[in-house]
Backbone as CSV, one residue per row, in Angstrom:
resi,resn,N_x,N_y,N_z,CA_x,CA_y,CA_z,C_x,C_y,C_z
1,MET,97.852,90.024,85.034,97.898,89.975,86.650,97.290,91.334,87.091
2,ALA,96.408,91.414,87.900,95.700,92.456,88.435,96.907,93.356,89.325
3,LEU,96.704,94.711,89.104,97.643,95.470,89.800,96.943,96.127,91.158
4,VAL,97.526,95.766,92.291,96.930,96.370,93.386,97.733,97.417,93.988
5,VAL,97.145,98.420,94.266,97.945,99.751,94.431,97.763,100.248,95.454
6,THR,98.853,100.559,96.250,98.689,101.226,97.514,99.244,102.740,97.348
7,LEU,98.502,103.667,97.450,98.890,105.201,96.751,99.679,105.570,98.053
8,ALA,100.770,106.265,97.682,101.379,107.185,98.876,101.720,108.439,98.012
9,LEU,101.213,109.508,98.792,101.103,110.897,98.132,102.606,111.623,98.610
10,GLY,103.472,112.125,97.883,104.504,112.967,98.421,104.052,114.414,98.017
11,ILE,104.947,115.339,98.396,104.576,116.770,98.234,105.533,117.082,96.788
12,SER,104.864,117.938,96.075,105.655,118.265,94.713,104.832,119.487,94.378
13,SER,105.669,120.190,93.404,105.083,121.432,93.095,104.211,121.525,91.912
14,GLY,103.917,120.160,91.424,102.968,120.196,90.368,103.737,119.668,89.118
15,TYR,104.625,119.930,89.153,105.693,119.716,87.843,106.084,118.236,88.299
16,ALA,106.058,117.393,87.389,106.419,115.989,87.837,108.008,116.067,87.721
17,LYS,108.478,115.537,89.138,109.903,115.159,89.305,110.124,114.201,90.290
18,PRO,111.148,113.634,90.337,111.271,112.515,91.573,111.253,113.459,92.709
19,ASP,110.480,112.672,93.747,110.496,113.257,95.057,111.786,113.162,95.766
20,PRO,112.392,114.092,96.452,113.467,113.859,97.001,113.343,113.263,98.343
21,VAL,112.220,113.174,98.862,112.132,112.759,100.232,111.598,111.306,100.014
22,GLY,112.187,110.196,100.608,111.849,108.900,100.509,111.902,108.061,99.220
23,THR,112.688,108.593,98.226,112.804,107.742,97.203,114.226,108.228,96.661
24,ASP,114.734,107.334,95.763,115.888,107.738,95.014,115.536,107.256,93.596
25,VAL,114.577,107.440,93.128,114.213,106.881,91.698,114.701,108.055,90.668
26,LYS,115.286,107.776,89.768,115.671,108.835,88.781,115.019,108.570,87.617
27,VAL,114.060,109.320,87.235,113.167,109.294,86.164,113.772,110.026,84.948
28,SER,113.590,109.160,83.783,114.039,109.818,82.654,113.492,111.003,82.084
29,LYS,114.265,111.824,81.412,113.413,113.045,80.802,112.468,112.814,79.735
30,THR,112.490,111.734,78.995,111.559,111.111,78.250,110.418,110.770,78.922
31,VAL,110.390,110.052,79.871,109.169,109.581,80.771,108.615,110.941,81.440
32,LEU,109.529,111.985,81.830,108.896,113.255,82.543,108.261,114.059,81.546
33,GLU,108.741,114.215,80.288,108.034,114.945,79.401,106.665,114.299,78.994
34,SER,106.487,113.011,78.936,105.520,112.342,78.641,104.583,112.516,79.976
35,PHE,104.890,112.340,81.079,103.948,112.766,82.093,103.436,113.806,82.125
36,ASN,104.167,115.065,81.958,103.791,116.337,81.914,102.805,116.744,80.849
37,LYS,103.163,116.085,79.683,102.095,116.351,78.717,100.813,115.713,78.777
38,GLU,100.696,114.299,79.542,99.389,113.654,79.808,98.677,114.441,81.171
39,PHE,99.446,114.738,81.963,98.977,115.334,83.197,99.506,116.761,83.699
40,PRO,99.087,117.971,82.988,99.888,119.139,83.348,99.279,119.648,84.324
41,HIS,98.225,119.067,85.045,97.593,119.563,86.411,97.881,118.893,87.708
42,ALA,98.970,117.695,87.389,99.208,116.865,88.587,99.798,117.632,89.674
43,GLU,99.584,116.998,90.809,99.833,117.612,92.226,100.572,116.372,93.177
44,TYR,101.330,116.685,94.027,101.850,115.650,94.912,102.205,114.444,94.241
45,VAL,102.990,114.522,93.388,103.615,113.469,92.335,104.762,112.775,93.100
46,ARG,104.651,111.434,93.176,105.771,110.740,93.919,106.132,109.640,92.813
47,TRP,107.376,109.285,92.511,108.008,108.446,91.542,108.365,107.178,92.218
48,GLU,108.076,105.955,91.780,108.707,104.884,92.097,109.111,103.995,90.774
49,LYS,109.816,102.886,91.220,110.080,101.995,90.070,109.421,100.727,90.241
50,ASN,108.929,100.040,89.415,108.215,98.861,89.684,108.666,97.987,88.490
51,GLY,109.449,97.078,88.706,109.972,96.153,87.528,110.695,97.090,86.507
52,ASP,110.226,96.928,85.221,110.656,97.545,84.149,109.861,98.891,83.981
53,TYR,109.020,99.445,84.961,108.089,100.400,84.932,108.445,101.615,85.864
54,PHE,108.362,102.876,85.377,108.497,104.042,86.470,106.716,104.291,86.600
55,VAL,106.638,104.494,87.929,105.088,104.646,88.514,105.185,105.983,89.030
56,ALA,104.213,106.752,88.589,103.762,108.021,89.226,102.546,108.101,89.838
57,ARG,102.393,108.468,91.073,101.450,108.249,92.193,101.195,109.892,92.263
58,PHE,99.935,110.220,92.073,99.585,111.744,92.251,98.117,111.978,92.313
59,ASN,97.930,113.415,92.695,96.477,113.750,92.574,96.441,114.574,91.113
60,ASN,95.044,114.251,90.482,95.085,115.218,89.198,93.355,115.505,89.288
61,GLU,93.131,116.700,89.332,91.818,117.112,89.026,90.825,116.260,90.239
62,MET,91.253,116.162,91.580,90.500,115.915,92.378,90.580,114.324,92.332
63,GLN,91.320,113.711,91.664,91.227,112.064,91.641,92.805,111.858,92.147
64,ARG,92.714,110.445,92.766,94.030,110.063,92.935,94.394,108.674,91.890
65,LEU,95.523,108.946,91.232,95.855,108.027,90.151,97.370,107.581,90.520
66,SER,97.673,106.436,89.618,99.040,105.587,89.527,98.927,105.462,88.014
67,VAL,100.074,105.820,87.413,100.338,105.520,86.137,101.634,105.082,86.014
68,TYR,101.471,103.832,85.256,102.906,103.165,84.938,103.248,103.385,83.370
69,PHE,104.455,103.992,83.236,105.088,104.135,82.047,106.353,103.272,81.621
70,ASP,106.406,102.967,80.470,107.632,102.319,80.026,108.694,103.239,80.001
71,GLU,110.015,102.590,79.671,111.227,103.620,79.737,111.209,104.594,78.390
72,ASN,110.298,104.369,77.600,110.219,105.030,76.129,109.086,106.387,76.676
73,GLY,108.499,106.403,77.624,107.443,107.219,78.167,106.096,106.959,77.772
74,LYS,105.841,105.780,77.297,104.535,105.256,76.940,103.542,104.713,78.019
75,VAL,102.267,105.304,78.133,101.563,104.674,79.423,101.285,103.368,79.167
76,TYR,101.397,102.378,80.154,101.370,101.045,80.349,100.061,100.833,80.767
77,SER,99.912,101.472,82.016,98.426,101.331,82.777,98.115,102.486,83.664
78,THR,96.973,102.754,83.991,96.460,103.740,84.715,95.734,102.993,85.834
79,THR,95.563,103.475,86.849,94.719,103.122,87.910,94.239,104.284,88.813
80,ARG,92.866,104.296,89.219,92.311,105.404,89.843,91.226,104.815,90.825
81,PHE,91.134,105.402,92.020,90.263,104.905,92.828,88.878,105.810,92.350
82,ILE,87.811,104.973,92.495,86.431,105.362,91.986,85.380,105.343,93.109
83,LYS,84.315,106.243,92.927,83.142,105.889,93.909,82.297,104.708,93.295
84,ALA,81.559,104.369,94.178,80.606,102.950,93.886,79.639,103.435,92.643
85,ASP,79.211,104.778,92.894,78.363,105.069,91.527,78.764,105.315,90.265
86,ALA,80.398,105.279,89.872,81.170,105.455,88.954,81.345,103.871,88.332
87,VAL,81.154,102.917,89.153,81.467,101.413,88.712,80.318,101.080,87.678
88,PRO,80.533,100.375,86.341,79.583,99.995,85.724,78.232,99.265,86.567
89,LEU,77.263,99.453,86.355,76.227,98.987,87.100,76.352,97.097,87.266
90,ASN,76.399,96.444,86.054,76.591,95.206,86.257,77.648,94.577,87.016
91,ALA,78.723,95.452,87.038,79.960,94.897,87.933,79.484,95.285,89.255
92,MET,79.135,96.275,89.813,78.770,96.536,91.146,77.503,95.556,91.347
93,LYS,76.547,95.247,90.525,75.510,94.507,91.071,75.907,92.993,91.299
94,ALA,76.918,92.504,90.498,77.313,91.181,90.783,78.191,90.961,91.942
95,ILE,79.072,92.204,92.445,79.847,91.831,93.367,78.778,91.917,94.752
96,GLN,77.919,92.766,94.586,76.915,92.940,95.725,76.168,91.730,96.018
97,GLU,75.915,91.157,94.870,74.990,89.800,95.223,75.590,88.657,95.472
98,LYS,76.997,88.522,94.885,77.813,87.305,95.295,78.273,87.389,96.631
99,TYR,78.517,88.384,97.120,79.223,88.615,98.463,78.267,89.256,99.476
100,ASP,76.903,89.669,99.089,76.039,90.124,99.855,76.719,91.439,100.399
101,LEU,76.800,92.384,100.101,77.370,93.672,100.329,76.688,94.815,99.940
102,GLN,77.009,95.762,100.663,76.369,97.164,100.310,77.479,98.088,99.744
103,GLU,77.140,99.064,98.859,77.886,99.862,98.169,79.017,100.250,99.451
104,ASN,78.641,101.024,100.419,79.457,101.548,101.258,80.452,100.433,102.253
105,GLU,80.479,99.261,101.775,81.291,98.298,102.415,82.532,97.980,101.161
106,ILE,82.442,98.381,100.087,83.061,98.347,98.922,84.119,99.356,98.415
107,ALA,85.432,99.191,98.349,86.288,100.137,97.799,86.695,99.649,96.296
108,ALA,86.467,100.456,95.543,86.571,100.291,94.061,87.906,101.187,93.301
109,MET,88.367,100.512,92.414,89.351,100.866,91.605,89.226,100.562,90.203
110,GLU,89.499,101.620,89.302,89.446,101.078,87.770,90.791,101.143,87.338
111,VAL,90.999,100.168,86.553,92.248,99.761,85.928,92.235,99.945,84.419
112,SER,93.112,100.722,83.811,93.056,100.526,82.371,94.426,100.136,81.949
113,LYS,94.337,99.111,81.237,95.794,98.382,80.765,95.771,98.228,79.432
114,GLU,96.430,99.060,78.541,96.591,98.837,77.124,95.081,99.072,76.442
115,THR,94.403,97.948,76.002,93.111,98.256,75.517,92.042,97.518,76.197
116,ARG,92.220,97.256,77.481,91.385,96.848,78.414,91.047,97.580,79.860
117,THR,89.755,97.445,80.115,89.622,98.298,81.337,88.811,97.332,82.446
118,TYR,89.292,97.300,83.503,88.534,96.263,84.692,88.516,97.189,85.993
119,TYR,87.884,96.413,86.892,87.733,97.049,88.295,88.213,96.080,89.261
120,LEU,88.710,96.475,90.278,89.201,96.052,91.443,88.369,96.276,92.520
121,PHE,87.645,95.501,93.332,87.188,95.721,94.485,87.805,95.153,95.775
122,SER,87.992,95.953,96.724,88.364,95.417,98.059,87.249,95.480,99.075
123,PHE,87.294,94.351,100.118,86.306,94.669,101.110,86.501,93.525,102.182
124,THR,85.921,93.625,103.314,86.242,92.657,104.258,84.774,91.783,104.522
125,LYS,84.678,90.575,104.425,83.595,89.889,104.751,83.860,88.519,105.623
126,ASP,83.277,88.359,106.769,83.552,87.010,107.423,85.143,87.095,108.196
127,LYS,85.469,88.389,108.469,86.748,88.504,108.957,87.940,88.068,107.888
128,LYS,87.576,88.400,106.601,88.646,87.937,105.680,88.518,89.176,104.695
129,TYR,89.958,89.400,103.941,90.210,90.497,103.469,90.026,90.105,101.895
130,HIS,89.215,90.453,100.994,89.135,90.102,99.498,89.668,91.279,98.595
131,ILE,89.988,90.714,97.537,90.155,91.538,96.290,89.580,90.862,95.010
132,VAL,88.710,91.349,94.440,87.931,90.943,93.504,88.009,91.665,92.184
133,GLU,88.500,91.100,91.172,88.328,91.692,89.869,87.072,91.595,89.102
134,SER,86.591,92.434,88.208,85.400,92.489,87.380,85.535,93.088,86.277
135,ASP,84.970,92.800,85.044,85.084,93.340,83.987,83.714,94.138,84.113
136,ALA,83.315,94.908,83.153,82.202,95.996,82.894,80.857,95.098,83.061
137,SER,80.986,93.886,82.471,79.788,92.975,82.433,79.370,92.157,83.704
138,GLY,80.258,92.456,84.718,80.093,91.786,85.866,80.850,90.276,86.058
139,ASN,81.637,90.024,85.271,82.233,88.690,85.382,83.454,88.732,86.467
140,LEU,83.002,88.107,87.621,84.018,88.074,88.687,84.974,87.133,88.794
141,LYS,86.458,87.699,89.315,87.263,86.583,89.490,87.979,87.038,90.832
142,LEU,88.045,86.064,91.750,88.706,86.147,93.100,90.283,86.427,92.901
143,ILE,90.913,87.292,93.353,92.300,87.769,93.176,92.810,87.461,94.498
144,LYS,92.517,87.881,95.467,93.064,87.438,96.726,91.914,87.345,98.101
145,LYS,92.094,86.577,99.019,91.348,86.014,100.048,92.367,85.818,101.070
146,GLN,92.284,86.657,102.175,93.263,86.463,103.417,92.662,86.743,104.589
147,LYS,92.887,86.194,105.836,92.406,86.593,107.117,92.515,87.983,107.508
148,GLU,92.103,88.657,108.165,92.381,89.989,108.546,93.557,89.871,109.721
149,GLY,94.406,91.203,109.486,95.386,91.098,110.548,96.535,90.518,110.296
């Protein structure tokens, strides 16, 4: 199932720890150590719990990321917002042609989950909000379509 992420950034010192404002998530030492090892330059870290996963939402080297960790500190998935020019050409071409869109009308997110990487696109067309998944080859799958508002 595709992960749709709404990033909320909290204020932190760059050392990953639960954000005392707006969350009561207690992150285990194992998860924090794993996070700090993988992302030593993380800023504005905010932790959440999503099912069995701890989710760190943060800035890292000028990118907005969300990383899902299991209780053992293993990364389950990583998502990041990317610019259209960072999307594989076949994927971008497929979404533009199928929905008659320009690059500036599309928000893109890269999702890496275990051994798979795919892209989520969100856009509004004909007063409907769309989320479409694509692999690097441009194979599209509609995830969500709903009226605006």
